[in-house]
C-alpha positions in Angstrom: -35.7 61.6 -39.4 -38.0 61.8 -36.1 -37.0 59.6 -32.9 -40.0 58.0 -33.4 -39.1 56.9 -37.1 -35.5 55.6 -35.8 -37.4 53.5 -32.9 -39.6 52.4 -35.6 -36.7 51.4 -38.4 -34.2 49.9 -35.6 -37.5 47.5 -34.7 -38.1 46.6 -38.5 -35.7 43.5 -39.6 -35.8 42.6 -43.2 -35.2 38.9 -44.7 -31.4 39.6 -45.2 -30.7 41.3 -42.2 -32.4 38.3 -40.4 -30.2 35.9 -42.5 -27.2 38.2 -41.8 -27.7 37.9 -37.9 -28.5 34.5 -38.2 -24.9 33.4 -40.1 -23.2 35.6 -37.3 -24.6 33.2 -34.6 -23.9 30.3 -36.4 -20.1 31.9 -37.0 -19.9 32.6 -33.2 -21.5 29.2 -32.5 -18.7 27.6 -34.2 -16.1 29.2 -33.5 -16.4 28.6 -29.5 -16.8 24.9 -30.4 -13.4 24.6 -32.3 -12.1 26.7 -29.4 -13.7 24.1 -26.9 -12.2 21.3 -28.6 -9.0 22.6 -28.9 -8.8 23.5 -25.2 -10.1 19.1 -25.2 -7.1 18.5 -27.4 -4.7 20.3 -25.7 -5.8 18.8 -22.3 -5.9 15.3 -23.6 -2.4 15.9 -25.1 -1.0 16.8 -21.2 -2.8 14.4 -19.9 -1.3 11.9 -22.2 2.5 13.0 -21.9 2.3 13.3 -18.0 1.7 9.9 -17.9 4.2 8.7 -20.6 6.6 10.6 -18.5 5.4 9.2 -15.5 5.6 5.6 -17.2 9.0 6.3 -18.3 10.1 7.1 -15.1 9.0 4.0 -13.2 10.3 1.9 -16.3 13.6 4.1 -15.7 14.0 3.8 -12.1 11.6 1.4 -11.2 14.6 -1.6 -10.9 17.5 0.9 -9.8 18.8 -0.2 -6.3 18.8 2.9 -4.9 15.2 3.4 -5.6 14.5 -0.2 -5.2 16.1 0.3 -1.6 14.3 3.0 0.0 11.3 1.0 -0.9 12.7 -2.0 0.2 15.4 -1.8 2.9 17.7 -4.5 3.2 18.8 -3.2 6.8 19.8 -6.1 9.5 20.1 -8.7 6.5 22.5 -11.0 8.3 20.4 -10.6 11.3 17.7 -11.5 9.6 18.9 -13.9 7.8 20.5 -15.8 11.0 17.2 -15.9 13.5 14.7 -16.9 10.4 17.3 -19.7 9.7 16.7 -20.5 13.5 13.3 -20.8 13.3 13.0 -22.4 9.7 11.8 -19.2 8.4 12.5 -17.9 4.6 14.0 -14.6 5.4 12.3 -12.6 3.2 8.9 -13.1 5.8 10.6 -11.5 8.7 11.6 -8.8 6.5 8.1 -8.0 5.0 6.8 -8.0 8.3 9.3 -5.0 9.6 8.7 -3.0 6.7 4.7 -3.8 7.2 5.0 -3.2 11.4 7.8 -0.5 11.7 9.3 0.4 8.0 12.3 -0.2 9.8 12.8 2.4 12.3 14.0 0.4 15.4 12.2 3.6 17.5 8.8 2.5 16.3 6.2 2.4 19.2 2.3 1.7 18.7 -0.4 3.5 20.3 -1.0 -0.1 22.0 2.8 -0.6 22.9 4.1 -2.5 20.6 7.7 -2.0 20.2 10.4 -1.6 17.9 11.2 -3.4 14.1 9.0 -6.5 14.5 6.3 -4.4 17.1 5.9 -6.7 19.8 4.5 -6.2 23.0 6.5 -6.2 26.4 4.0 -9.0 27.7 4.5 -11.3 24.4 8.1 -10.5 24.6 8.3 -11.3 28.1 6.8 -14.9 27.9 8.8 -15.5 24.6 12.3 -14.2 26.6 11.2 -17.5 29.0 11.5 -19.5 25.7 15.4 -18.8 25.9 15.7 -18.7 29.6 16.5 -15.2 30.0 14.5 -12.2 31.6 12.9 -9.8 29.8 14.6 -6.5 30.2 12.3 -3.5 30.1 13.2 -1.3 27.0 15.4 -4.1 25.1 12.8 -4.2 22.5 14.8 -1.1 20.8 17.6 -3.4 20.4 17.4 -4.7 16.9 19.2 -7.9 17.7 16.5 -8.5 20.3 13.7 -8.0 18.8 14.6 -9.3 15.6 15.3 -12.5 17.9 12.2 -12.5 19.1 10.0 -11.6 16.7 11.9 -14.0 14.6 11.2 -16.4 17.1 7.4 -15.7 17.3 6.8 -15.6 13.4 8.3 -19.3 13.9 6.3 -20.5 16.3 3.1 -18.8 14.6 4.5 -20.7 11.7 4.2 -24.2 13.0 1.1 -23.2 14.9 -0.5 -22.6 11.0 1.0 -25.9 9.5 3.4 -23.4 7.0 0.2 -20.9 6.2 1.7 -18.0 5.7 -1.6 -15.9 5.8 -2.8 -17.6 8.8 0.8 -16.9 10.2 0.3 -13.6 9.6 -3.5 -12.7 10.6 -2.3 -14.3 13.6 0.5 -12.2 14.0 -1.7 -9.1 13.6 -5.0 -10.1 15.4 -3.6 -12.8 17.4 -4.1 -16.6 17.5 -7.3 -16.9 18.9 -8.7 -14.9 16.7 -7.8 -17.0 13.7 -8.8 -19.8 15.6 -12.1 -18.1 15.4 -12.5 -16.8 12.0 -11.4 -21.0 11.3 -14.1 -22.1 13.2 -16.9 -19.5 11.2 -18.1 -21.3 7.9 -18.2 -18.2 6.2 -14.5 -17.7 6.6 -13.4 -20.5 6.5 -15.4 -23.3 4.7 -13.1 -26.3 5.4 -11.9 -25.2 8.7 -8.4 -25.0 7.2 -8.0 -22.8 5.0 -8.7 -19.0 5.5 -10.6 -18.1 2.9 -11.8 -14.6 4.1 -10.6 -12.9 6.6 -13.6 -10.2 8.2 -11.3 -7.7 9.8 -10.4 -5.1 7.0 -7.8 -4.0 9.0 -5.9 -7.4 9.3 -7.1 -8.2 6.0 -5.2 -4.8 5.0 -2.2 -6.3 7.0 -2.0 -9.3 5.5 -2.2 -8.0 2.3 0.5 -5.6 2.1 2.8 -8.5 3.9 2.0 -10.8 1.1 2.8 -8.0 -1.1 6.2 -7.1 0.8 7.2 -10.9 1.0 6.9 -11.3 -2.5 9.7 -8.1 -3.3 12.1 -9.6 -0.4 12.2 -12.5 -1.7 13.7 -11.6 -5.1 16.1 -8.9 -3.2 16.8 -11.4 -0.7 17.8 -14.5 -3.7 20.2 -11.7 -5.2 21.7 -10.9 -1.9 22.7 -14.3 -1.4 
């Protein structure tokens, strides 16, 4: 057979050959589809397995004292209880503030120079020290006894100033009393001038949300430890 004839023969397809080629294409497409479905099923199973393992670990470990203790430390409990009682506070509240402010690190210092467990500014501490007829000593805020004493007094002061409203007191602890007064005077934040329904500062809103979450957890922990 000549080269020209071979090219002609290869270029010609009978109906049977076309059907055979189409059948092969369909079988190949079905195999690819089956492989894709198998891969998708495997991925789904693996995802569900990981989720179930995570859920199981959370259920098993979530209430273990050691795990809870790492997330919600109970350090300085006796000191917090004593200073909270002196200032009419639920001890769970300063405990929550300490976690939010310093994660229970007495050496913590912020960019604004707030210091110690409850992150008090030296100027604020100096003002508070006068309430105790004491002279503020530089560096004393790194001492847990002093920091918790002053911090609980200040938190108690804010709670009284804002009529026992935890949200307003915690917001003032973060943003300042004057800022909270401004928000209460703004109908967009407080329609009745009493309830702080909207906190316009993202940072303060996030802070208040965290403290309230920690507060709820510490209420349970302090009740168990009582």
